[in-house]
C-alpha positions as CSV (number, residue, x, y, z in Angstrom):
1,M,47.6,23.0,-11.1
2,H,49.2,25.8,-9.2
3,I,50.1,29.3,-10.3
4,D,52.1,31.3,-7.7
5,G,50.9,28.9,-5.0
6,Q,47.2,29.1,-5.9
7,E,45.2,26.3,-7.6
8,D,43.6,27.3,-10.9
9,P,40.8,24.9,-11.9
10,A,40.3,26.6,-15.2
11,L,44.0,26.0,-16.1
12,T,43.7,22.4,-15.0
13,A,40.7,21.9,-17.2
14,E,42.3,23.5,-20.2
15,V,45.4,21.3,-19.9
16,D,43.2,18.2,-19.7
17,R,41.2,19.4,-22.7
18,L,44.3,20.1,-24.8
19,L,45.8,16.7,-24.0
20,T,42.6,14.9,-25.3
21,R,43.1,16.5,-28.8
22,R,45.2,15.2,-31.6
23,T,48.8,16.4,-31.4
24,R,48.6,18.5,-34.5
25,D,45.5,20.3,-33.2
26,I,47.2,21.6,-30.0
27,R,47.1,25.3,-29.7
28,L,48.2,27.1,-26.6
29,K,46.3,30.2,-25.6
30,G,46.1,32.7,-22.7
31,E,47.8,31.7,-19.4
32,I,49.1,28.4,-20.7
33,K,50.8,30.1,-23.6
34,R,52.4,32.6,-21.2
35,L,53.6,29.8,-19.0
36,F,55.1,27.9,-22.0
37,R,57.0,30.9,-23.2
38,A,58.3,31.5,-19.7
39,R,59.3,27.9,-19.5
40,V,61.3,27.8,-22.8
41,W,62.5,31.4,-23.0
42,S,65.9,30.7,-21.4
43,Q,66.8,27.9,-23.7
44,T,65.5,29.7,-26.8
45,A,67.4,32.8,-25.9
46,K,70.6,30.9,-25.4
47,I,70.3,29.2,-28.8
48,I,69.5,32.5,-30.6
49,R,72.4,34.3,-28.9
50,A,74.8,31.5,-29.7
51,W,73.7,31.4,-33.3
52,M,74.1,35.1,-33.8
53,I,77.6,35.1,-32.3
54,W,78.8,32.2,-34.4
55,V,77.3,33.8,-37.6
56,A,79.1,37.0,-36.8
57,L,82.4,35.2,-36.1
58,L,82.1,33.2,-39.4
59,D,81.3,36.4,-41.3
60,V,84.4,38.2,-39.9
61,L,86.6,35.1,-40.6
62,T,85.2,34.8,-44.2
63,L,85.9,38.5,-44.9
64,A,89.4,38.1,-43.7
65,L,90.0,35.0,-45.8
66,N,88.5,36.8,-48.8
67,M,91.1,39.6,-48.4
68,L,93.9,37.0,-48.5
69,I,92.8,34.7,-51.4
70,L,90.5,36.8,-53.7
71,P,91.5,39.6,-56.0
72,R,91.7,42.8,-54.0
73,P,88.9,44.7,-55.9
74,I,86.4,41.7,-55.4
75,A,87.4,41.4,-51.7
76,L,86.9,45.1,-51.1
77,S,83.5,45.1,-52.7
78,M,82.5,42.4,-50.3
79,L,83.8,44.2,-47.2
80,L,81.2,46.9,-46.7
81,P,78.0,44.7,-47.1
82,G,79.6,41.9,-45.0
83,A,80.4,44.4,-42.2
84,I,76.7,44.8,-41.6
85,I,76.4,41.4,-39.8
86,P,78.5,41.9,-36.6
87,P,76.7,45.0,-35.3
88,I,73.3,43.5,-36.2
89,A,74.2,40.2,-34.4
90,A,75.4,42.2,-31.4
91,T,72.2,44.2,-31.2
92,T,70.1,41.1,-31.3
93,V,72.2,39.4,-28.7
94,F,71.7,42.4,-26.4
95,V,67.9,42.4,-26.8
96,W,67.8,38.7,-26.0
97,R,69.9,38.9,-22.9
98,R,66.8,39.1,-20.7
99,P,63.0,38.6,-21.1
100,R,61.2,41.5,-22.8
101,A,57.8,42.1,-24.2
102,P,57.1,39.4,-26.9
103,W,56.6,42.1,-29.6
104,I,60.0,43.6,-28.8
105,Q,61.7,40.2,-29.0
106,G,59.9,39.3,-32.2
107,A,60.6,42.6,-33.9
108,S,64.3,42.5,-32.9
109,L,64.8,38.9,-34.2
110,I,62.9,39.5,-37.5
111,A,64.7,42.7,-38.1
112,G,68.0,41.2,-37.2
113,M,67.4,38.2,-39.5
114,F,66.4,40.5,-42.4
115,F,69.5,42.6,-42.3
116,M,71.8,39.6,-41.9
117,L,70.2,37.8,-44.9
118,L,70.3,41.1,-46.8
119,S,74.0,41.4,-45.9
120,V,74.8,37.9,-47.2
121,A,72.9,38.6,-50.5
122,L,74.6,42.0,-51.0
123,V,78.1,40.4,-50.6
124,G,77.4,38.3,-53.6
125,V,75.6,41.0,-55.6
126,S,78.5,43.4,-55.0
127,A,81.1,40.9,-56.1
128,G,79.1,39.7,-59.1
129,G,79.9,36.8,-61.4
130,E,80.0,33.4,-59.7
131,F,79.6,35.0,-56.3
132,Y,76.1,36.4,-57.1
133,E,74.1,33.2,-57.1
134,R,76.4,31.4,-54.7
135,H,75.8,34.0,-51.9
136,L,72.1,33.9,-52.6
137,N,72.2,30.2,-51.9
138,I,74.2,30.8,-48.8
139,M,71.6,33.3,-47.7
140,L,68.9,30.7,-48.0
141,F,71.1,28.2,-46.1
142,V,71.5,30.8,-43.3
143,G,67.7,31.4,-43.2
144,I,66.9,27.6,-43.1
145,T,69.3,26.9,-40.3
146,A,67.7,29.7,-38.3
147,I,64.2,28.3,-39.0
148,I,65.3,24.8,-37.9
149,I,67.0,25.7,-34.6
150,F,64.9,28.7,-33.4
151,G,62.1,27.5,-31.2
152,I,60.0,30.6,-31.8
153,P,56.3,31.2,-32.5
154,L,55.1,30.0,-35.9
155,A,54.3,33.5,-37.1
156,W,57.9,34.6,-36.5
157,T,59.2,31.5,-38.3
158,V,56.9,32.1,-41.3
159,T,58.0,35.8,-41.5
160,I,61.7,34.8,-41.6
161,A,61.0,32.2,-44.3
162,A,59.1,34.8,-46.3
163,L,61.9,37.3,-46.0
164,A,64.5,34.8,-47.2
165,L,62.5,33.8,-50.2
166,G,61.5,37.4,-51.0
167,L,65.1,38.5,-51.0
168,Y,66.1,35.5,-53.1
169,L,63.5,36.2,-55.7
170,F,64.2,39.9,-55.8
171,F,67.9,39.5,-56.4
172,Q,67.5,36.6,-58.8
173,L,65.2,38.8,-60.9
174,Q,68.0,41.4,-60.9
175,N,70.6,38.8,-61.9
176,P,71.7,39.5,-65.5
177,A,73.1,35.9,-65.8
178,I,69.7,34.2,-65.7
179,E,66.3,34.7,-67.3
180,F,63.0,35.5,-65.6
181,G,61.6,32.0,-65.8
182,S,64.8,30.5,-64.3
183,A,64.6,32.9,-61.4
184,V,61.0,32.0,-60.7
185,A,61.7,28.3,-61.0
186,A,64.6,28.4,-58.7
187,T,62.6,30.4,-56.2
188,L,59.8,27.8,-56.3
189,F,62.2,25.0,-55.9
190,F,63.7,26.5,-52.7
191,A,60.3,27.5,-51.5
192,S,59.2,23.9,-51.4
193,G,62.3,23.1,-49.2
194,I,61.7,26.0,-46.9
195,F,58.0,25.1,-46.6
196,A,58.9,21.6,-45.5
197,T,61.4,23.0,-43.0
198,V,58.8,25.4,-41.6
199,A,56.3,22.4,-41.3
200,A,59.0,20.4,-39.5
201,R,59.7,23.3,-37.2
202,R,56.0,23.6,-36.4
203,I,55.8,19.9,-35.5
204,M,58.8,20.3,-33.2
205,T,57.1,23.2,-31.5
206,I,53.9,21.4,-31.0
207,L,55.7,18.4,-29.6
208,A,57.5,20.7,-27.2
209,Q,54.1,22.2,-26.2
210,K,52.6,18.8,-25.7
211,T,55.6,17.8,-23.5
212,F,55.0,21.0,-21.5
213,L,51.3,20.1,-21.1
214,F,52.3,16.6,-19.8
215,E,54.7,18.3,-17.4
216,L,51.9,20.5,-16.1
217,R,49.6,17.6,-15.7
218,D,52.2,15.4,-14.0
219,R,53.2,18.3,-11.7
220,R,49.5,18.6,-10.7
221,R,49.2,14.8,-10.1
222,V,52.4,14.8,-8.0
223,A,51.0,17.7,-5.9
224,E,47.7,15.9,-5.5
225,L,49.5,12.7,-4.5
226,A,51.7,14.6,-2.0
227,L,48.6,16.2,-0.6
228,A,46.9,12.8,-0.3
229,N,49.9,11.4,1.4
230,D,50.0,14.3,3.8
231,Q,46.4,13.7,4.5
232,L,47.0,10.0,5.1
233,V,49.9,10.8,7.5
234,L,47.6,13.3,9.3
235,L,44.9,10.8,9.5
236,A,47.3,8.2,10.9
237,R,48.4,10.7,13.6
238,T,45.0,12.1,14.4
239,D,42.3,10.7,16.7
240,P,39.2,10.5,14.4
241,L,36.7,11.3,17.2
242,T,38.3,14.3,19.0
243,G,40.4,15.6,16.1
244,I,43.5,15.9,18.3
245,A,46.7,14.0,18.0
246,N,46.6,10.3,18.8
247,R,49.0,8.0,20.7
248,R,51.2,7.4,17.6
249,W,51.8,11.1,17.0
250,M,52.6,11.7,20.7
251,T,55.1,8.8,20.7
252,E,56.8,10.3,17.6
253,T,56.9,13.7,19.2
254,L,58.5,12.3,22.4
255,D,61.1,10.5,20.4
256,Q,61.9,13.7,18.4
257,L,62.1,15.8,21.6
258,W,64.4,13.5,23.5
259,G,66.4,12.6,20.4
260,G,66.8,16.2,19.3
261,C,68.2,17.1,22.7
262,R,70.6,14.0,22.7
263,G,69.4,13.2,26.2
264,C,66.8,14.3,28.6
265,P,65.5,17.8,28.1
266,E,65.0,19.7,31.4
267,G,61.8,21.4,32.3
268,V,59.5,19.0,30.5
269,A,56.2,18.0,32.2
270,M,53.8,15.1,31.4
271,L,50.2,15.3,32.4
272,M,48.2,12.0,32.3
273,C,44.5,13.0,32.4
274,D,41.7,10.5,32.9
275,I,37.9,11.1,33.0
276,D,36.5,9.8,36.2
277,H,33.9,7.0,36.1
278,F,33.7,7.3,32.3
279,K,32.4,3.7,31.9
280,K,29.4,4.6,34.1
281,L,28.7,7.6,31.9
282,N,28.5,5.3,28.9
283,D,26.3,2.8,30.8
284,H,23.8,5.4,31.9
285,L,23.8,7.9,29.0
286,G,25.0,5.8,26.1
287,H,28.0,5.8,23.9
288,A,26.9,8.8,21.9
289,E,27.0,11.0,25.0
290,G,30.3,9.4,25.9
291,D,31.7,10.4,22.6
292,R,30.4,13.9,23.0
293,C,32.1,14.0,26.5
294,L,35.4,13.0,25.0
295,V,35.2,15.7,22.3
296,E,34.4,18.4,24.8
297,V,37.1,17.4,27.3
298,A,39.7,17.3,24.5
299,R,38.5,20.8,23.5
300,I,38.8,22.1,27.1
301,I,42.3,20.7,27.5
302,Q,43.4,22.3,24.3
303,E,42.0,25.7,25.4
304,N,44.1,25.6,28.6
305,V,47.5,24.9,27.1
306,R,49.9,26.9,24.8
307,R,48.9,26.1,21.3
308,D,52.2,27.1,19.8
309,R,54.3,25.0,22.2
310,D,52.4,22.3,24.2
311,H,51.1,19.0,22.8
312,V,47.9,17.2,23.5
313,A,46.9,13.7,22.5
314,R,44.2,11.2,23.2
315,Y,46.3,8.3,24.6
316,G,43.6,5.7,24.8
317,G,39.9,5.4,25.7
318,E,39.2,8.2,28.1
319,E,42.8,9.0,28.8
320,F,44.7,12.1,27.5
321,L,48.4,12.9,27.6
322,V,49.6,16.5,27.7
323,L,53.3,17.4,27.1
324,L,54.4,20.8,28.5
325,P,58.0,21.8,27.4
326,E,60.0,24.4,29.3
327,V,57.9,24.6,32.5
328,S,58.6,24.3,36.2
329,E,56.7,22.1,38.6
330,E,54.6,25.0,39.8
331,E,53.7,25.9,36.2
332,A,52.8,22.3,35.3
333,V,50.6,22.0,38.4
334,S,48.9,25.3,37.6
335,V,48.1,24.2,34.1
336,A,46.8,20.8,35.3
337,E,44.6,22.4,38.0
338,R,43.2,24.9,35.4
339,I,42.3,22.0,33.1
340,R,40.6,20.1,36.0
341,Q,38.6,23.1,37.1
342,S,37.5,23.9,33.6
343,V,36.2,20.4,33.0
344,E,34.4,20.4,36.3
345,A,32.9,23.9,35.6
346,A,31.6,22.7,32.2
347,A,29.1,20.6,34.2
348,F,28.7,17.7,31.8
349,P,26.3,15.2,33.3
350,N,27.6,11.9,34.7
351,P,24.7,10.4,36.7
352,G,26.5,7.1,37.3
353,S,29.4,8.8,39.2
354,R,29.4,8.1,42.9
355,M,31.4,11.2,43.8
356,S,29.8,13.8,41.5
357,R,26.9,14.1,39.2
358,R,29.0,15.8,36.6
359,V,32.1,14.9,34.6
360,T,35.4,15.3,36.5
361,L,39.0,14.7,35.6
362,S,41.9,13.2,37.6
363,I,45.4,14.2,36.5
364,G,48.9,12.8,37.3
365,I,51.9,14.9,36.7
366,A,55.6,14.0,36.2
367,V,58.3,16.7,35.7
368,Q,61.7,16.1,34.3
369,S,64.2,17.5,36.8
370,A,67.7,18.7,36.2
371,D,69.3,16.1,38.5
372,E,67.4,13.0,37.3
373,A,67.8,11.6,33.8
374,A,64.6,9.9,32.6
375,S,63.4,8.5,29.3
376,P,60.0,9.5,28.0
377,E,58.8,6.0,29.0
378,Q,60.0,6.5,32.6
379,L,58.4,10.0,32.8
380,Q,55.2,8.5,31.5
381,R,55.3,5.8,34.2
382,Q,55.7,8.4,36.8
383,A,52.7,10.4,35.5
384,D,50.7,7.1,35.4
385,A,51.7,6.4,39.0
386,A,50.6,9.8,40.1
387,L,47.3,9.4,38.2
388,Y,46.7,6.0,39.8
389,L,47.1,7.4,43.2
390,A,44.8,10.4,42.3
391,K,42.2,7.8,41.4
392,Q,42.8,5.9,44.6
393,S,42.7,9.0,46.8
394,G,39.2,10.2,45.7
395,R,39.4,11.3,42.0
396,N,38.8,14.8,40.7
397,R,42.2,16.0,41.7
398,V,45.8,16.7,40.5
399,L,48.8,14.9,42.0
400,L,52.4,15.6,41.4
401,H,55.0,12.7,41.3
402,E,58.0,13.6,43.5
403,P,61.2,11.5,44.0
404,E,62.6,11.1,47.5
405,A,66.2,11.2,48.3
406,S,66.1,7.6,49.3
407,G,64.9,6.6,45.9
408,S,61.3,5.7,46.8
409,K,58.4,7.8,45.5
410,Q,55.7,9.8,47.1
411,V,52.8,11.8,45.6
412,R,51.7,15.2,46.6
413,S,48.1,16.3,46.1
414,T,47.2,19.8,45.0
415,R,43.7,19.7,46.4
């Protein structure tokens, strides 16, 4: 589980704990609750704003129709209490245009619903007669629709439901057309329906929360899987002994470099480095010392190249390939000689070597020139040829491969 790019084990554990519980027992708290609210706020706010706008439009339309079809005294009595809804709806829409503190949002919504329900009730009370109880029923209908579609905290939902029932009971008790018992009975009847609606809304909210928990868990698992895949890719491209890149990674890098340039990039040098008499080192000191030698030589090579630009790979056995982009022949030779001298100065023992009692390195260099188009395979063969001649001419040296005008090749030693 990640929050702002940082893994949070406590949040991960809480998500797993909640998902082991029964659905009806899920309760979001703390950071998970904050994340859930942030996740659903936009959708909830859009629904509330749309509901408020439509109720206001229907209210205006109803008042206009009343002026046309009802007796003028009754229509005028409805006008003032009905006019409360549009400004209340507009205020609520304004508050819910952007995220605010939960208490501000809750207070604005509950207050807005109270005055809208009160407005609907007062329209009927002002008109009297058949409109009295009809508008009280309409008020309950308005409250129930809000309860059903508003994905808000349960406490807010219960408050809206209580306000609707409270207003209904209050005005029914004031209704001269019915007795006290009838008012209470009607209130209890509607209370059972509203209670069922609130319970259904609660289940819908819990299911949404559970879906969110699954989303968090799946997001974590996808991140873990992606990390595992990245690690597998890294392992597939890394030499397990030295920790540097392996032959596969270097081959992919060469393909990308040549492919990205749509041809042969100029000023690219390849260094083929080989540890002299490495087999004799293994025979005399054992494979453990041989492995330690490979690790140290890899470290030295890396220390003598540009970490942000050059590439080093173990190419096989005791052989290393170094790729130097954007260098001249002189710069490539300088880097190679620095590597060779650093390995020799490290004075790793090699008692089986006939030419030296310490580990040395032979290096062949090939540089991509501007007037010769060569593939990475051709450049590597040239570096191999230079390395072969470096071995043949005494080892512990750097040789640069140079083309002749006639097309034959010659090798120049830097020692």
